KEPALO-935989 format. One record per atom (N, C-alpha, C, CB): residue in one letter; z, y, x; residue number from 0. Coordinates in Angstrom, 3 decimals, decimal comma, always signed. Glycine has a CB too. Example, Ala and Ser with C-alpha at 12.3 -4.5 7.8 and 13.67 -1.06 7.14 Angstrom:
REM KEPALO-935989
   type          Z          Y          X   seq
      a     +7,800     -5,690    +13,190     0
      a     +7,800     -4,500    +12,300     0
      a     +7,800     -3,300    +13,200     0
      a     +9,046     -4,473    +11,308     0
      s     +7,080     -2,250    +12,850     1
      s     +7,140     -1,060    +13,670     1
      s     +7,870     +0,030    +12,900     1
      s     +5,725     -0,598    +14,084     1
REM end
This chain:
REM KEPALO-935989
   type          Z          Y          X   seq
      m   +100,305    +88,485   +117,402     0
      m   +101,287    +88,619   +116,351     0
      m   +100,549    +88,927   +115,050     0
      m   +102,331    +89,724   +116,692     0
      r   +101,071    +88,384   +113,949     1
      r   +100,507    +88,605   +112,620     1
      r   +101,612    +89,097   +111,690     1
      r    +99,851    +87,302   +112,064     1
      t   +101,283    +90,102   +110,881     2
      t   +102,280    +90,703   +109,998     2
      t   +101,733    +90,802   +108,589     2
      t   +102,699    +92,090   +110,507     2
      v   +102,586    +90,469   +107,609     3
      v   +102,239    +90,631   +106,199     3
      v   +103,230    +91,610   +105,569     3
      v   +102,251    +89,252   +105,447     3
      y   +102,684    +92,586   +104,857     4
      y   +103,473    +93,533   +104,087     4
      y   +103,487    +93,062   +102,642     4
      y   +102,904    +94,985   +104,206     4
      h   +104,666    +93,040   +102,038     5
      h   +104,850    +92,608   +100,656     5
      h   +105,022    +93,857    +99,793     5
      h   +106,085    +91,643   +100,514     5
      v   +104,164    +94,020    +98,806     6
      v   +104,129    +95,222    +97,977     6
      v   +104,240    +94,845    +96,500     6
      v   +102,832    +96,024    +98,233     6
      s   +105,165    +95,518    +95,792     7
      s   +105,318    +95,256    +94,357     7
      s   +105,141    +96,496    +93,499     7
      s   +106,670    +94,662    +94,090     7
      d   +104,908    +97,670    +94,095     8
      d   +104,651    +98,848    +93,273     8
      d   +103,566    +99,709    +93,904     8
      d   +105,938    +99,666    +93,082     8
      a   +102,961   +100,541    +93,074     9
      a   +101,797   +101,325    +93,493     9
      a   +102,128   +102,306    +94,609     9
      a   +101,227   +102,079    +92,312     9
      d   +103,309   +102,921    +94,575    10
      d   +103,673   +103,859    +95,642    10
      d   +103,788   +103,146    +96,987    10
      d   +104,996   +104,564    +95,308    10
      a   +104,392   +101,964    +96,974    11
      a   +104,502   +101,186    +98,212    11
      a   +103,121   +100,780    +98,703    11
      a   +105,382    +99,934    +97,998    11
      y   +102,231   +100,438    +97,779    12
      y   +100,879   +100,084    +98,177    12
      y   +100,194   +101,261    +98,852    12
      y   +100,069    +99,619    +96,969    12
      h   +100,351   +102,431    +98,275    13
      h    +99,719   +103,626    +98,834    13
      h   +100,184   +103,888   +100,265    13
      h   +100,020   +104,842    +97,956    13
      i   +101,486   +103,725   +100,538    14
      i   +101,977   +103,986   +101,900    14
      i   +101,662   +102,847   +102,872    14
      i   +103,479   +104,222   +101,870    14
      s   +101,241   +101,691   +102,342    15
      s   +100,925   +100,571   +103,240    15
      s    +99,779   +100,906   +104,189    15
      s   +100,571    +99,329   +102,427    15
      e    +98,883   +101,783   +103,776    16
      e    +97,767   +102,162   +104,647    16
      e    +98,272   +102,746   +105,967    16
      e    +96,854   +103,177   +103,936    16
      g    +99,183   +103,687   +105,890    17
      g    +99,744   +104,288   +107,105    17
      g   +100,534   +103,290   +107,925    17
      g   +100,628   +105,461   +106,749    17
      k   +101,274   +102,429   +107,252    18
      k   +102,064   +101,413   +107,964    18
      k   +101,157   +100,460   +108,733    18
      k   +102,942   +100,621   +106,977    18
      v   +100,085    +99,996   +108,093    19
      v    +99,157    +99,081   +108,761    19
      v    +98,442    +99,803   +109,906    19
      v    +98,124    +98,512   +107,749    19
      r    +98,024   +101,035   +109,670    20
      r    +97,359   +101,808   +110,725    20
      r    +98,274   +101,949   +111,949    20
      r    +96,952   +103,207   +110,197    20
      n    +99,537   +102,294   +111,709    21
      n   +100,485   +102,438   +112,814    21
      n   +100,706   +101,116   +113,544    21
      n   +101,816   +102,973   +112,300    21
      l   +100,817   +100,046   +112,777    22
      l   +101,034    +98,728   +113,371    22
      l    +99,854    +98,322   +114,247    22
      l   +101,263    +97,680   +112,277    22
      l    +98,653    +98,440   +113,707    23
      l    +97,465    +98,030   +114,460    23
      l    +97,193    +98,951   +115,653    23
      l    +96,248    +98,004   +113,541    23
      g    +97,659   +100,190   +115,564    24
      g    +97,463   +101,138   +116,656    24
      g    +98,531   +101,099   +117,730    24
      g    +97,393   +102,501   +116,110    24
      d    +99,573   +100,314   +117,523    25
      d   +100,674   +100,229   +118,487    25
      d   +100,246    +99,370   +119,669    25
      d   +101,955    +99,648   +117,824    25
      e    +99,966   +100,005   +120,781    26
      e    +99,464    +99,305   +121,957    26
      e   +100,512    +98,445   +122,654    26
      e    +98,917   +100,295   +122,928    26
      t   +101,767    +98,546   +122,225    27
      t   +102,808    +97,707   +122,815    27
      t   +102,871    +96,331   +122,164    27
      t   +104,158    +98,390   +122,699    27
      l   +102,080    +96,143   +121,100    28
      l   +102,054    +94,870   +120,383    28
      l   +100,694    +94,211   +120,534    28
      l   +102,386    +95,075   +118,896    28
      d   +100,691    +92,893   +120,572    29
      d    +99,446    +92,132   +120,590    29
      d    +99,185    +91,641   +119,170    29
      d    +99,515    +90,932   +121,608    29
      m    +98,634    +92,541   +118,339    30
      m    +98,402    +92,229   +116,928    30
      m    +97,082    +91,481   +116,767    30
      m    +98,398    +93,519   +116,074    30
      t    +97,134    +90,366   +116,050    31
      t    +95,912    +89,607   +115,781    31
      t    +95,523    +89,648   +114,307    31
      t    +96,087    +88,166   +116,223    31
      a    +96,465    +89,996   +113,414    32
      a    +96,142    +90,055   +111,993    32
      a    +97,201    +90,845   +111,235    32
      a    +96,015    +88,641   +111,412    32
      a    +96,741    +91,497   +110,164    33
      a    +97,640    +92,195   +109,247    33
      a    +97,153    +91,927   +107,827    33
      a    +97,692    +93,740   +109,552    33
      a    +98,108    +91,817   +106,920    34
      a    +97,780    +91,586   +105,520    34
      a    +98,748    +92,367   +104,645    34
      a    +97,824    +90,076   +105,179    34
      v    +98,278    +92,714   +103,457    35
      v    +99,119    +93,335   +102,439    35
      v    +99,019    +92,448   +101,214    35
      v    +98,683    +94,828   +102,126    35
      l   +100,159    +91,926   +100,758    36
      l   +100,197    +91,060    +99,582    36
      l   +100,768    +91,833    +98,407    36
      l   +101,033    +89,784    +99,855    36
      i   +100,015    +91,873    +97,309    37
      i   +100,430    +92,589    +96,100    37
      i   +100,801    +91,568    +95,033    37
      i    +99,301    +93,546    +95,588    37
      d   +102,001    +91,721    +94,461    38
      d   +102,446    +90,747    +93,460    38
      d   +102,923    +91,383    +92,154    38
      d   +103,553    +89,910    +94,033    38
      h   +102,265    +92,475    +91,755    39
      h   +102,614    +93,127    +90,492    39
      h   +101,335    +93,613    +89,823    39
      h   +103,608    +94,311    +90,722    39
      p   +101,176    +93,356    +88,510    40
      p    +99,945    +93,738    +87,818    40
      p    +99,581    +95,217    +87,950    40
      p   +100,068    +93,398    +86,375    40
      g   +100,555    +96,102    +87,801    41
      g   +100,282    +97,536    +87,904    41
      g    +99,811    +97,936    +89,292    41
      g   +101,517    +98,326    +87,543    41
      s   +100,342    +97,283    +90,297    42
      s    +99,936    +97,569    +91,671    42
      s    +98,538    +97,032    +91,943    42
      s   +100,937    +96,967    +92,665    42
      i    +98,205    +95,908    +91,326    43
      i    +96,840    +95,373    +91,451    43
      i    +95,861    +96,344    +90,809    43
      i    +96,723    +93,962    +90,792    43
      d    +96,207    +96,863    +89,637    44
      d    +95,344    +97,854    +88,994    44
      d    +95,219    +99,109    +89,849    44
      d    +95,887    +98,215    +87,608    44
      a    +96,304    +99,545    +90,464    45
      a    +96,243   +100,717    +91,341    45
      a    +95,332   +100,455    +92,536    45
      a    +97,651   +101,100    +91,825    45
      a    +95,400    +99,245    +93,086    46
      a    +94,553    +98,897    +94,232    46
      a    +93,079    +98,902    +93,847    46
      a    +94,944    +97,522    +94,791    46
      a    +92,788    +98,643    +92,569    47
      a    +91,406    +98,616    +92,088    47
      a    +90,909    +99,999    +91,688    47
      a    +91,283    +97,670    +90,910    47
      k    +91,828   +100,865    +91,251    48
      k    +91,415   +102,142    +90,665    48
      k    +92,015   +103,330    +91,413    48
      k    +91,820   +102,200    +89,196    48
      g    +93,198   +103,763    +91,031    49
      g    +93,806   +104,982    +91,558    49
      g    +94,028   +104,998    +93,060    49
      g    +95,093   +105,201    +90,893    49
      h    +94,298   +103,848    +93,638    50
      h    +94,500   +103,758    +95,089    50
      h    +93,398   +102,922    +95,742    50
      h    +95,884   +103,151    +95,404    50
      r    +92,227   +102,970    +95,155    51
      r    +91,101   +102,206    +95,719    51
      r    +90,799   +102,635    +97,157    51
      r    +89,844   +102,385    +94,846    51
      q    +90,983   +103,922    +97,459    52
      q    +90,733   +104,395    +98,820    52
      q    +91,685   +103,708    +99,803    52
      q    +90,893   +105,933    +98,899    52
      t    +92,881   +103,368    +99,375    53
      t    +93,818   +102,621   +100,215    53
      t    +93,273   +101,226   +100,470    53
      t    +95,218   +102,545    +99,554    53
      t    +92,774   +100,582    +99,416    54
      t    +92,190    +99,246    +99,562    54
      t    +91,031    +99,284   +100,547    54
      t    +91,714    +98,703    +98,196    54
      e    +90,143   +100,236   +100,387    55
      e    +88,979   +100,338   +101,266    55
      e    +89,393   +100,639   +102,705    55
      e    +88,027   +101,421   +100,760    55
      a    +90,398   +101,494   +102,881    56
      a    +90,876   +101,816   +104,229    56
      a    +91,510   +100,592   +104,894    56
      a    +91,891   +102,975   +104,174    56
      l    +92,322    +99,847   +104,151    57
      l    +92,953    +98,651   +104,711    57
      l    +91,910    +97,644   +105,166    57
      l    +93,887    +98,010   +103,686    57
      v    +90,948    +97,378   +104,289    58
      v    +89,880    +96,433   +104,619    58
      v    +89,074    +96,956   +105,811    58
      v    +88,952    +96,199   +103,393    58
      g    +88,830    +98,258   +105,836    59
      g    +88,091    +98,865   +106,939    59
      g    +88,794    +98,729   +108,281    59
      g    +87,854   +100,314   +106,651    59
      m    +90,128    +98,665   +108,258    60
      m    +90,914    +98,479   +109,481    60
      m    +90,951    +97,019   +109,908    60
      m    +92,335    +98,994   +109,281    60
      g    +90,448    +96,132   +109,056    61
      g    +90,483    +94,706   +109,366    61
      g    +91,636    +93,962   +108,735    61
      g    +90,538    +94,520   +110,827    61
      a    +92,421    +94,640   +107,910    62
      a    +93,527    +93,974   +107,210    62
      a    +92,982    +93,229   +105,996    62
      a    +94,617    +95,003   +106,777    62
      t    +93,693    +92,197   +105,586    63
      t    +93,365    +91,460   +104,376    63
      t    +94,300    +91,914   +103,271    63
      t    +93,467    +89,925   +104,601    63
      v    +93,757    +92,177   +102,098    64
      v    +94,571    +92,488   +100,925    64
      v    +94,593    +91,225   +100,080    64
      v    +94,005    +93,734   +100,113    64
      k    +95,797    +90,733    +99,790    65
      k    +95,971    +89,493    +99,038    65
      k    +96,585    +89,818    +97,678    65
      k    +96,864    +88,483    +99,823    65
      l    +95,994    +89,271    +96,630    66
      l    +96,454    +89,504    +95,264    66
      l    +97,032    +88,221    +94,692    66
      l    +95,304    +90,025    +94,375    66
      c    +98,252    +88,306    +94,184    67
      c    +98,891    +87,159    +93,526    67
      c    +98,126    +86,827    +92,250    67
      c   +100,392    +87,455    +93,208    67
      s    +97,698    +85,584    +92,101    68
      s    +96,937    +85,203    +90,909    68
      s    +97,790    +85,289    +89,645    68
      s    +96,384    +83,786    +91,066    68
      n    +99,089    +85,063    +89,755    69
      n    +99,968    +85,173    +88,579    69
      n   +100,033    +86,621    +88,098    69
      n   +101,394    +84,654    +88,909    69
      a   +100,217    +87,547    +89,018    70
      a   +100,255    +88,969    +88,663    70
      a    +98,876    +89,438    +88,214    70
      a   +100,745    +89,819    +89,858    70
      f    +97,840    +88,891    +88,823    71
      f    +96,475    +89,278    +88,469    71
      f    +96,188    +88,985    +86,997    71
      f    +95,464    +88,545    +89,361    71
      g    +96,808    +87,936    +86,474    72
      g    +96,628    +87,593    +85,062    72
      g    +97,110    +88,680    +84,124    72
      g    +97,347    +86,314    +84,749    72
      g    +98,046    +89,503    +84,562    73
      g    +98,547    +90,594    +83,737    73
      g    +97,906    +91,936    +84,032    73
      g   +100,012    +90,712    +83,908    73
      a    +97,028    +91,964    +85,028    74
      a    +96,351    +93,205    +85,402    74
      a    +95,108    +93,416    +84,545    74
      a    +95,975    +93,188    +86,893    74
      e    +94,663    +94,653    +84,507    75
      e    +93,445    +94,984    +83,775    75
      e    +92,206    +94,855    +84,657    75
      e    +93,538    +96,397    +83,212    75
      a    +92,357    +94,944    +85,955    76
      a    +91,234    +94,942    +86,890    76
      a    +90,522    +93,590    +86,895    76
      a    +91,717    +95,288    +88,303    76
      d    +89,230    +93,638    +87,142    77
      d    +88,431    +92,429    +87,311    77
      d    +88,308    +92,124    +88,793    77
      d    +87,030    +92,585    +86,661    77
      e    +88,247    +90,853    +89,123    78
      e    +88,175    +90,439    +90,522    78
      e    +86,950    +91,022    +91,234    78
      e    +88,149    +88,919    +90,612    78
      d    +85,859    +91,182    +90,512    79
      d    +84,619    +91,641    +91,143    79
      d    +84,612    +93,119    +91,512    79
      d    +83,475    +91,367    +90,236    79
      v    +85,637    +93,897    +91,128    80
      v    +85,675    +95,309    +91,513    80
      v    +86,238    +95,507    +92,920    80
      v    +86,506    +96,098    +90,512    80
      f    +86,788    +94,459    +93,498    81
      f    +87,389    +94,567    +94,823    81
      f    +86,356    +94,307    +95,912    81
      f    +88,560    +93,589    +94,961    81
      p    +86,471    +95,013    +97,041    82
      p    +85,536    +94,788    +98,141    82
      p    +85,840    +93,484    +98,881    82
      p    +85,578    +95,963    +99,117    82
      d    +84,900    +93,044    +99,715    83
      d    +85,168    +91,910   +100,602    83
      d    +86,396    +92,251   +101,434    83
      d    +83,929    +91,587   +101,520    83
      g    +87,199    +91,250   +101,729    84
      g    +88,444    +91,486   +102,452    84
      g    +89,649    +91,468   +101,535    84
      g    +88,382    +92,802   +103,181    84
      v    +89,387    +91,361   +100,226    85
      v    +90,448    +91,216    +99,236    85
      v    +90,342    +89,801    +98,693    85
      v    +90,338    +92,296    +98,082    85
      e    +91,469    +89,090    +98,685    86
      e    +91,424    +87,700    +98,214    86
      e    +92,517    +87,419    +97,200    86
      e    +91,553    +86,736    +99,387    86
      l    +92,203    +86,557    +96,281    87
      l    +93,140    +86,093    +95,272    87
      l    +93,831    +84,852    +95,821    87
      l    +92,420    +85,794    +93,912    87
      v    +95,170    +84,841    +95,819    88
      v    +95,928    +83,698    +96,330    88
      v    +96,646    +83,009    +95,171    88
      v    +96,948    +84,147    +97,421    88
      s    +97,009    +81,760    +95,362    89
      s    +97,575    +80,961    +94,274    89
      s    +98,829    +81,582    +93,671    89
      s    +97,892    +79,575    +94,771    89
      s    +99,702    +82,097    +94,495    90
      s   +100,889    +82,822    +94,030    90
      s   +101,390    +83,688    +95,181    90
      s   +102,014    +81,833    +93,530    90
      g   +101,967    +84,815    +94,827    91
      g   +102,479    +85,711    +95,862    91
      g   +103,583    +85,075    +96,681    91
      g   +102,984    +86,987    +95,242    91
      v   +104,559    +84,479    +96,008    92
      v   +105,675    +83,880    +96,729    92
      v   +105,220    +82,678    +97,546    92
      v   +106,775    +83,466    +95,756    92
      g   +104,259    +81,930    +97,014    93
      g   +103,727    +80,793    +97,761    93
      g   +103,010    +81,249    +99,028    93
      g   +102,775    +79,982    +96,883    93
      e   +102,203    +82,301    +98,901    94
      e   +101,468    +82,821   +100,059    94
      e   +102,425    +83,378   +101,100    94
      e   +100,474    +83,907    +99,625    94
      l   +103,450    +84,110   +100,657    95
      l   +104,439    +84,639   +101,606    95
      l   +105,153    +83,499   +102,328    95
      l   +105,468    +85,533   +100,879    95
      t   +105,471    +82,449   +101,604    96
      t   +106,124    +81,289   +102,207    96
      t   +105,213    +80,626   +103,230    96
      t   +106,528    +80,279   +101,128    96
      r   +103,949    +80,429   +102,863    97
      r   +102,976    +79,825   +103,797    97
      r   +102,822    +80,667   +105,055    97
      r   +101,606    +79,656   +103,117    97
      l   +102,638    +81,962   +104,860    98
      l   +102,423    +82,827   +106,019    98
      l   +103,637    +82,840   +106,945    98
      l   +102,103    +84,247   +105,564    98
      q   +104,830    +82,939   +106,374    99
      q   +106,032    +82,927   +107,209    99
      q   +106,183    +81,586   +107,920    99
      q   +107,279    +83,219   +106,361    99
      n   +105,839    +80,503   +107,257   100
      n   +105,894    +79,186   +107,884   100
      n   +104,910    +79,088   +109,055   100
      n   +105,595    +78,094   +106,849   100
      e   +103,812    +79,855   +108,978   101
      e   +102,810    +79,874   +110,044   101
      e   +103,134    +80,916   +111,124   101
      e   +101,429    +80,154   +109,455   101
      g   +104,294    +81,553   +111,020   102
      g   +104,729    +82,481   +112,058   102
      g   +104,441    +83,951   +111,809   102
      g   +104,109    +82,102   +113,311   102
      w   +103,956    +84,300   +110,620   103
      w   +103,714    +85,695   +110,301   103
      w   +105,043    +86,436   +110,150   103
      w   +102,872    +85,819   +109,016   103
      v   +105,085    +87,679   +110,600   104
      v   +106,235    +88,549   +110,408   104
      v   +106,142    +89,129   +109,000   104
      v   +106,290    +89,684   +111,495   104
      y   +107,273    +89,175   +108,280   105
      y   +107,320    +89,642   +106,901   105
      y   +107,984    +91,012   +106,854   105
      y   +108,077    +88,635   +106,001   105
      i   +107,314    +91,969   +106,191   106
      i   +107,887    +93,307   +105,973   106
      i   +107,741    +93,635   +104,488   106
      i   +107,176    +94,404   +106,875   106
      r   +108,849    +93,978   +103,871   107
      r   +108,845    +94,369   +102,451   107
      r   +108,764    +95,880   +102,352   107
      r   +110,115    +93,841   +101,712   107
      l   +107,792    +96,393   +101,623   108
      l   +107,683    +97,845   +101,399   108
      l   +108,214    +98,183   +100,018   108
      l   +106,208    +98,330   +101,546   108
REM end
């Protein structure tokens, strides 16, 4: 099973760490992948700066952090400040649509 969390604000991004940890630790599920998609400039900046520890923890758990390129255009953060495991996607809504079409479970935080 694969799950993507959709995040549009910094507080939701911060709590995504616990949600992903709980999901990946649930032995009743056969989890193969988890991702957190951020589609707001302020949340992208938080992922780079104030909540960087959340970004590092998510990547450390094996989750992928996906950044909407449209929202990234309004963010202050530079792409090179993010660790490996963070990727820029063409658009947040496009990526969510692709993932759901591929069978990913969608959770909005």
